[in-house]
N, C-alpha and C positions, 0 to 999 in steps of 0.2 A: 460696310464701313467698320473700321477698327473700333472695338469697344474699349473705352478707357478703363484702366485697372488702377487700383488704389493700394496695392500691397506694400508699396514703399512708404506710404504716409498713413497716419491715422485716418479713420473713416471721415469722409467729407461732412457728415452731419455735425461734426464738432466745430466746423468753421461757419458759424452763423453770423459772425460780426464782420465789419469791413476789413479788408485785407491788412491794413496797417494797424488795426486795433483789435485783432482777433484774439480769442482765447484758444489754447494756452498762449502765453507770452511768446512772441516771435523769437526772441533771443534764446529762451529756454528750449523752444522747439528746434531751432538750428543746432543747439548743443546736443539734443537728444538724437537728431538725425545724423550728425556727423561725428559724434563723440569728441567734439571740440577740436578735431583735426582739421586745420585750415586747408590742407591739401585735398580734402575730400570734396568732390563736386557731385551734387545730386544729378541723377540721370535725366530729370525733367523738373520743371518748375512746380512748386506747390500751388501757387495761384497766379493766374495771368489776368492782368487788368487790361481790358480792351476799351480804349477811348474811341468809340465808334464815330463820333461826330462832334463838330464844334457848334452846330446849330442849337439855339436856345431862344425861347420866347421872352426870357427875362434879361435884365441888366443888373444882376446882383452886385452890390458894392464891394463884396469881398472876393469876387470871382478871379481865378487865376488863368482861365482858359484863353488861349490865343485864337481869336475869332477869325483870323486871316490864314490859318493853317490849311494846307491842302488836304483834301479828303478823297478816300477811295470811292469808286463808283459802286452802285448796287451789285453789279456783276463781280467786282473785285471783293466786295464784302462777303459775297457767297463763298468765294475762294478762301478768304481768311477764316470764315466760320468752319469750313471743311478742314482746314489745317489745324485749327484749335480743337476740333472734335476728335481728331486722331492723335492729339499730343499726349494724352494720358495725364494731363494736369489734374489736380485735385478739385479745382474750382475755377470757373471763368467769371470775372466780374465785369459787367457791361456798364459803361458810363459815358459821359460826354463832356460838354454840352448836355443836351437833353435827348436821351436815346428814344424816348417814346414819340418823338417827332419823325423818326425814320419810317417811311412806309414799308420798308423791307425788314423791320425788326422781328416780326413774327416768323418770317422765313429763316432768318439767321438763328433764332432760338430753336426753331424746329430742327435745323441741321445739327446744332450742338446736342440737342436732346436725343437724337438718333443714336448717339454713343453713350447716352445716359450720364453725360457729364453734368455735375451740379452747376447751376447758373445763379448769379446774383445780379440784380438790375437796380441801378442807382438813378433816382428820379426826383425832380422837385414836386411831382404829384399834381401839378397845376392843370394839365390837360391830358388825361390818360387815354382819351380816345376810345376806340372800340375794344382795346386790349385783346386783340386776336392772339397775342403771344401766350395767353393763358391756355390755349388749346393744347399746347405741348408742355405745360408747366408741371413740375413735380412738386406737389404741395408739402412733401416731407423734407426734401433736400434743398429746394430753391427758395430764395427769399428776395424781397424788395427792400431796398434802403430808401427812405424818404426823408427829405430835409425838413426839420421843424426848428427854425431859428428864432423861436419866440413863442410864448404861450398866450400872447394877446395880439390883436390886430395891430396895435401901435408898434410894438417891438418887432414883430415879424415883418411888417411892411416897411419899416425903416431900413431894413436890409435888402428886401426883395421886391419892393415896389407896391404901389397902390392897387388894391383889389385882389391881391394874391392870397391873403389869409383864408378867405372863405373858399376859394378854389382848392387850396391845399387840404383843407378839412374835408371837402367833398371827395377828394382823391383818397384820403385815409378811410372815409366811410365806404367807398366802393371796394377798396382792397379788403376791408373787413368782411363785407358781404360775400366776397368771393373766397373767403377763407385762405387768403394769402398771408404767409408769414412776413411780418414787417419789422424792420429795425429802424428806429428813429435816429436821425443824426443831427446834432446841434453844433453850430459853430459860433462861439462867442466872438464878438467884434465890437468896434467902437460905436456901432449903431443900435445894437440890441441891448447893450449894457448888461450882459450876462443875465438874461431873463431865464435862468436855468431851471429853477424849480417849477414855475408855471409851464414851461415847455415839457418837462418830464411828466407833469400831471396830465397834460393834453395827450401825450403819447400813451400813457396808461389808460386814459379814457377810451381811446380808440383801439385798445387791445394789442399794442405793439409788444413784440417779444423781448426787445432789448432797447435801451436808450443809451446812445454813445455821445459823449460831449468832448469837444476839444476847442482849441483856440485858433483864430485865423492866422494865416501866414501873410506877412507884408510883401505881397507879390501881385502881379496882374493889376486889377483896378485898385487894389489896396496898397500898392507899392509906395504911395506917398505918405503912408501912416508910419511915423518914425518910432524909435524905441520908446520914447516917453509915453506915446499913446498906447503902445502895446503893453507897457508896464501897468498903466491904469486899467486896461482891459483885464490883465492877468489878476490884478488885485480884486476886481469885481468878480471874476470867475471863481477865485478861491473863496471869497466871502459867500457867494451863492452856493458853491459846492459844500461848504460847511452847513448851510441851511438844509440842503438836500440830504446830506448824510445823516442829519438829525431828524429827518422826516420818517418816522417809524412805519407809517402806512405805506409809503413808496418803497422804502428799503426792504420791507418784509413782504412785499407783494410779489406777484408772479413775474413782473417785468424786471429783467436783470438790468443793472445800471453800471456803466463803465465810464469813468472820468479820466481823461488824459490831463492831469494837473500840469499847468505850465511851470517851467523851472526858471523863469526870468525874474521872480521876486522871491523873497524868503518864504519858505514853506511853513505853514502854521504848525504849531506843536500837535494839534489834534490829528493832523494828517501824518506828519513826519515821524514823531516820536515812536509810535508802535512799529514802524518799519525800519528804523535804524538798528544798528548793531546786529545785522543779519549775518555777520561773518564776512569773509573776504569776497569782494565783488571783482570779477575779472576785468582787467584794464585792456585786454585784447579780446575783441568779440567780432563775430561776423555781422555784417550789415544784411538786412533782408534783401536789399536791391541786388539783383543778379545772382542771388544765392537761393532764396526760396520764392522770390517774386520777380516777375518781369512784366513789361507793358507793351502793348501794341498801340501805336499812334494812329490818328484818324486816317492817314494815308497808307497804313499797313506796315510802316517801319517798326521793327522790334528793338526795344531799348531796355536797359536795366532799370531805368527810372525816367519819368517824363521830364525831370529836371535837366536831363542832357539830351532831350529829344530833338533839339534844334542844333546840336553841336556835331559837325561832320566827323570829329575825331572819334565819336562813339557810335557811328553808323555801323550796324551789323548786317543789315539786309532787310528785305521786305517779305512778309508772308504772302504777298500777292505772287511772288516769284519763287520763294524758297520755303522749305519745311521748317517747322518750329525747332525740332530737336537739334538739327545740325547748327542752327543759329545759336541756340542755347549753349551748345558745347563748344563751338568753334568760332562764333561770330567775333569779328575784330573788336567791336564795341564792348562786348562782354569780357574779352580777355584783357582789354585795357582798363576797364572800369575797376576801381578800388572796391573790393568786397569785404574788407575788414576795417575795424576801427582799432587804432592803437592809441590809447589815452594816457599812456605812461608819460610822466613829465608835464602833464597839463594840469589845469585846475582840478580835474577829476581825481587826480592821484592823491589819495588820502582823504577825499571829501566824504563827510558823513552822509551826504544826500545821494551818493552815486547809486545806491540800491533803489532809490526812488525814481531817478530820471534816466539812468543809464547813459549819461553823457549829454542828455538833452535831445532836442529835435534834430533828427538826421537831415530832414529836408531843409531846415533853416541853416544848419551848419554847412551843408554842401553848397547851398545857394550863396551864402555870404562869405565863405572862406575858400571854396573850391576844393576842399578836402574833408574827409571824415575823421582824420587823425587829430582832432582837437575838440575841446569842449564847445558846447553851444555858445556862440558869441553873445547871446542874450542872457546867459546865466547870471543870476544876481550876484555871484561871487566875482564876476569879471570886473576889472578896474573901470572899464568903459561904462559899466552898468550902474556904478555907485551913485552917480548924480541923479538917476531917475528912480531909484528905489529908496532913497534916504527919507 
């Protein structure tokens, strides 16, 4: 089997955070790799997110997964794993649904590790089972991301269901005993009321390497949460972020903390002021979707982003039948998909907060407007947002 090479990208050990929140900043990374030349196409993706299954034992209130989507068979998943192993991608991120429910998970990871490709596994940690996938795990390059959506039983279970908090902590303890690198992932929502600092303290107690926090997206089960609800969640998130950033014990500890501050309410001076006046911020940038990142849907279809996974216009092909690199270079969906953001003439043009938010959430912008060439429609400077942030 072809061994993956990493000469085109920085060493994969740098990518210990989730694909969309990794360090260094994706926009800066794209600029470094392409010299800001929009005509340059990378020969292979930096990170491939494989949504292996829609199966899950939980009914989380913020979940965006379509539980009715078609899935590949175990034999087809082996084919997909072999295609990914030979792709030369810098990292494969396995998610679902809940991937630990798949009986063939260990076999798929074994196939990926035969080419020494770094693997990240995203889980709720509720029922990790026998964890046979650890038999081929690389404890230096591979990591597990586990969801910690609250630091107490009340806040965590308000989002993920009764009885889940203890099971999640049991999962964290098992991973720690196995010396697995763990990234904690927190999603602020209307149900956990931004229990940010207690969640970070819990992650630190269990030896997590990093704590990443962001805000929920109004999609899937949370689609009925309107802008006014999201604005209140964002206010709670920012308040909690201020408390966390002032916690010297956590901020100076071994666990790194990464906050994706929402841009739908005015940013507080303690966060915004030090980062303003950084010089000119480009109004034309590459999107990560289809540029450094791509995704494999549960049925094997390869797409620039799951946001267009059900749109026939962006169908490129399936890894069950095709190889990754030809689809990456020539797939119809990739050639049609917009890979740049042009924010000239939008609210971002001349905005003092552009250096902070980069135009806002790409996922939300694409979902609500159908294009990347505009500001985040939930930006607090948008006229439509004024009534909910006043």
